[in-house]
MARFI-686107 format. One line per field, with one value per residue (C-alpha): residue in one letter; x negated, y negated, z. Coordinates in steps of 0.2 Angstrom, whole numbers. Each point is the difference from the previous one (the first is absolute). Layout:
aa <- [A:...] .
u <- [X:...] .
v <- [Y:...] .
w <- [Z:...] .
END
This chain:
aa <- [M:A:L:L:V:D:D:P:L:W:P:A:H:G:M:T:W:A:H:L:V:S:D:T:S:L:E:E:L:H:E:F:A:R:N:Q:G:L:P:P:R:S:F:D:L:D:H:Y:D:V:P:A:S:A:L:D:R:L:V:A:A:G:A:K:H:V:D:R:R:T:L:V:T:R:L:A:R:S:G:L:R:V:R:R:V:R:R:E:D:E:R:H:A:R:R:A:E:E:L:A:T:R:W:A:R:L:G:S:A:L:A:R:R:S:A:T:E:D:E:D:A:A:P:T:D:G:S:S:T:A:A:G:T:D:A:A:W:R:D:L:G:S:D:L:L:E:R:W:Q:E:P:H:R:R:Y:H:D:L:R:H:L:E:A:V:L:L:D:L:D:E:L:A:A:D:G:A:E:I:T:V:A:V:E:L:A:A:W:F:H:D:A:V:H:E:G:R:T:P:D:D:E:R:A:S:A:E:L:A:R:A:A:L:A:S:P:A:I:D:P:T:G:S:G:D:L:A:D:E:V:A:R:L:V:L:T:T:A:E:H:D:G:T:D:R:D:A:A:L:L:G:D:A:D:L:A:I:L:A:S:S:P:V:R:Y:E:R:Y:A:R:D:V:R:A:E:Y:A:H:V:P:D:E:A:F:A:S:G:R:S:A:V:L:T:A:L:T:G:R:G:T:I:F:A:T:P:E:G:R:A:R:W:E:E:R:A:R:H:N:V:A:A:E:L:D:R:L:G:R:R:P:G:T] .
u <- [30:9:-13:-1:-13:2:-12:-11:7:3:-14:-3:-16:-11:6:14:12:12:15:0:17:9:17:3:-3:-9:-7:-9:-6:-8:-8:-8:-6:-7:-10:-7:-5:12:2:17:2:-1:18:14:17:1:-18:-19:-10:-15:-16:-4:-16:10:11:-11:-2:19:4:-13:8:17:9:7:-5:15:5:8:18:-1:-6:14:13:-5:-1:17:8:-8:10:-17:-2:3:7:-8:15:-1:-18:-3:14:-6:-18:5:11:-13:-14:11:3:-18:-6:13:-7:-18:5:7:-16:-10:11:-4:-19:1:9:-13:-14:9:2:-18:-5:12:-3:17:9:13:-4:6:6:-4:18:-1:-6:-13:11:9:15:6:13:-12:-13:14:7:-17:-3:17:-3:-17:7:14:-13:-10:16:5:7:-12:-15:-7:-17:-1:14:2:-11:-14:2:0:-15:-10:4:-5:-16:-4:3:-12:-13:3:-3:-17:-4:6:8:17:5:18:-4:-5:16:11:-9:5:18:-1:-12:13:16:2:-1:5:-14:-10:-18:-6:17:7:-14:1:18:-2:-13:11:14:-12:-6:18:7:-14:-1:18:3:11:-15:-14:6:-18:0:-18:2:-16:7:11:-15:-10:13:3:-18:-1:15:-9:-15:11:2:-17:-6:-15:0:-18:4:4:19:3:-11:10:17:-6:-6:16:9:-11:0:14:-14:-7:17:2:0:19:4:-12:9:17:-8:-6:18:7:-11:4:18:-2:-7:13:2:-18:-4:-10:-15:-1:3:-14:-12:5:0:-17:-7:5:-6:-17:-3:3:-12:-13:-3:-12:13:19:1:-8:-2:-11:16:9:-14:-3:19:5:-14:-3:18:5:-14:6:18:-4:-11:14:13:-12:-2:19:1:-14:-10:-15:-14:-12:13] .
v <- [-70:-11:-1:-15:-6:-15:-12:8:-11:13:2:17:11:-15:-2:-8:11:-1:11:10:5:7:-7:15:16:7:13:-14:-8:16:5:-17:1:17:-6:-15:11:-8:12:8:-7:-18:3:-7:4:-11:-7:3:-11:-5:-10:-16:7:12:-14:-4:19:3:-14:6:17:-7:-7:-18:-13:-9:-10:8:-7:7:17:1:-5:12:14:-4:0:17:8:7:-13:7:-13:-3:6:17:2:10:13:1:3:14:8:-1:6:16:2:-2:12:13:-2:2:16:7:-3:8:15:1:-2:14:11:-3:4:16:5:-3:11:14:8:8:-16:-6:-15:-17:-15:-11:0:15:-1:9:15:-2:-4:-18:1:6:-14:-14:6:-1:-17:-6:7:-10:-16:1:3:-15:-11:5:-15:0:-3:-17:2:19:-2:0:-15:9:16:-11:-10:16:7:-16:-1:17:-6:-14:12:10:-16:-1:17:11:17:1:18:6:6:-18:-8:13:-3:-19:5:11:-9:-10:10:3:-16:-2:-11:14:3:13:10:-9:5:18:0:-8:13:15:-8:0:17:7:-10:3:19:3:13:-13:-12:13:16:7:0:-4:-14:-8:-17:-1:4:-13:-14:4:-1:-17:-7:5:-10:-16:1:-6:-4:12:10:3:7:-11:4:-4:-16:-6:3:-8:-16:-2:2:-14:-12:-10:-7:-9:-9:-19:-8:-3:18:6:-9:7:17:-3:-5:15:12:-9:2:19:0:-12:13:-3:-14:-14:3:18:-3:-13:12:15:-10:-8:17:6:-16:0:18:-3:-15:8:15:-8:-3:0:8:17:-1:-12:-5:-4:-10:-10:-5:-2:0:-19:-5:14:-5:-18:5:12:-12:-13:12:5:-18:-2:15:-7:16:-5:14:-4:-10] .
w <- [-133:13:14:10:14:10:9:14:14:14:13:8:4:-3:-18:-10:-9:-15:-5:-16:-7:-15:-5:-11:11:14:-12:-10:16:7:-17:-1:18:-2:-16:10:15:12:15:3:17:-6:-7:10:-6:-15:-2:2:12:-10:6:-8:-7:-11:-8:-15:-4:1:-11:-13:0:-4:15:-1:13:6:15:15:-4:-17:6:13:-13:-13:12:7:-17:-4:15:7:14:17:11:18:9:-8:-1:16:-4:-18:6:11:-14:-13:12:3:-18:-5:13:-5:-18:7:9:-16:-9:14:-2:-18:3:13:-13:-13:12:5:-18:-3:14:-3:-17:1:3:-12:-10:7:-10:14:8:11:18:10:2:-16:10:-2:13:14:-4:-1:16:9:-7:6:17:1:-6:13:13:-5:1:18:9:14:-11:-2:-8:-4:-13:-19:-1:8:-11:-15:5:4:-17:-9:10:-6:-18:4:6:-16:-11:9:-6:14:-4:9:1:1:18:5:-8:8:17:-2:-2:15:12:10:-6:19:10:18:5:9:-7:-3:2:-15:-11:6:-3:-17:-5:6:-11:-15:3:1:-14:-13:5:-3:-14:-9:-2:0:-7:0:19:1:12:-5:-5:15:12:-9:1:18:4:-8:9:17:-5:0:19:4:-18:3:-16:-6:-18:-15:-1:18:-1:-15:9:16:-10:-9:17:8:-15:8:12:-15:-5:0:17:-2:-5:14:13:-6:1:18:5:-8:9:16:-4:-2:18:8:14:5:12:-7:11:-4:-19:-1:9:-11:-16:4:3:-17:-9:9:-4:-18:-1:11:-11:-12:-14:0:-17:-4:-18:-10:-10:15:8:-16:-1:18:14:1:0:12:13:0:2:14:9:0:7:14:4:1:11:11:-2:-11:1:15:9] .
END
């Protein structure tokens, strides 16, 4: 093994962080990270960000503790280092590639489910899609990825799609069952985005219903999955779903509210940029109404898992934004 971890010198989120790398292969790095329980979202192109509290455990598991200069030198010599000037383009390319891979896995999961439910279905080796038609599933995934990369998007882009899917993974790690319908709804929930709620959610729901009921995707013609995904997408307009699946999707969609203060401020700026056509006073009023409604309903997050993970940080961030907007509740 050629795993290296440097000194935890970088402050963020109230902690100090180190970098974990491999100077051999990313495959080795990812395998080690999985075995040590590091979350996938802590990977950043060529390294994992790891908290100081994990340093001794990682070294005991086989990582070599080195200084920052040694780590950077070894990583550069390996050819795995992504230089600063290329990082943003590389992040985007890898994000799109990883999402395409995830879409393919979702198609295989849907195919296996369909085969289980249909006694006459042909056996699947895990490579077929929901309809047994690879091209149709790939084309649908490509269309969705193109939609999430439309140039007018500033927040509701590939980063948001990836974040919602990863937040569903975190809820699953806490014991929640994430159904195929919930994951599909995550893919479709902002597939149409023109900045008009709830019209965007209605259009996204109709897109899901039409796409998933297509004979190329669902040869049975039942439409049950398409209807369920469309229903879940609609609940994201007001985050008012009362059933478990809608609650899980809504919590993953709102998890950005619990991000670090720096990330939250960037999120707030990106949301403002998507509504650049709205005058400042009107935006502040509308945004404040949305945030006040979220904080005034008892809990922001609808599931026990979501509340345990995100409630406290989200309330702190939202209160800070309301202060900046000059619209604290009761003022």
